[in-house]
N, C-alpha and C positions, 0 to 999 in steps of 0.2 A: 135679368130684366133689361130691356133696351129703353133707357130713359129718354132717348131721342123721340119716342112717340109721344111723350108728355111734356118735355121741357124744350122751350124754344127761345130764341133771341131775335128781336126785331128792333132795329134802330128807332122805329117810330113808337115803340112801347118801352117806357122807363129807360130810355137812352140805350137800349140794347141789352139790359140786364137779363139774365136767364129767368124766365117766368114759366109758370104752368100754362100750357097751351089753352087758349081761350079765356085767359084771365089776365089781370094785372098784378097777380100775386107772385112776387119775386122769391126765388129760391132762398136767398139770404134772409128775407123777412120770415118765411116759414120756419127755417132752421132756428131763427131767433126766438120764435114762439116756443118751440120745443126746448130750447136752451133755458128759457124762462120758466119752464115747468108745465107748460100746457100739455095736455094729453091729446092723443089722436082724436078722441071723441069731442073734446072741446074745440079743436081746430075745425073738425068737420061740421060741428054744430054752428059755428060762427061763419064758416065758409062752405056752405052746402054744395057748391059747385065742384069741390074737390072730391075725388074718389080715393079709395084705399090705394089703387094703382098709381094715381098721380102723386100721392104722398110717398110711396115707396120710390118712385122715380126721383123725387127730390133728394132722398138719401143716396140713391144710386149715382146720381149726378155728382153729388158732393164727394162721395167715395172715389169715383173715377177721377175727378179733376184734382182732388188732393193727392191722389196717387201718381200724378204725372211726374215727369223727370224734373220739372222746375220746383225748387223748394224755396219757400218764403220763410226765412227764419223769424221767429217771434222775438219781439223786443221785450226786454224787462220793463215793467212799470215801476216807477219810483214809489217807494213806500211812504 
């Protein structure tokens, strides 16, 4: 999948954060919903402007950008 058809960044929208084209729904926001346990059906019910393709693009974008050569080590949280 070519996520570029669905994910865009515009300095005038959310300070340039990657969003789903035609929305103000940021990729990190949507990933956070899934991380919190939301299902695809729940996300699409609450945000009907999203398509199955745009949601796949969110994951494709995340997979590609996390797979880049730059590695951001995770910090341990204090217990």
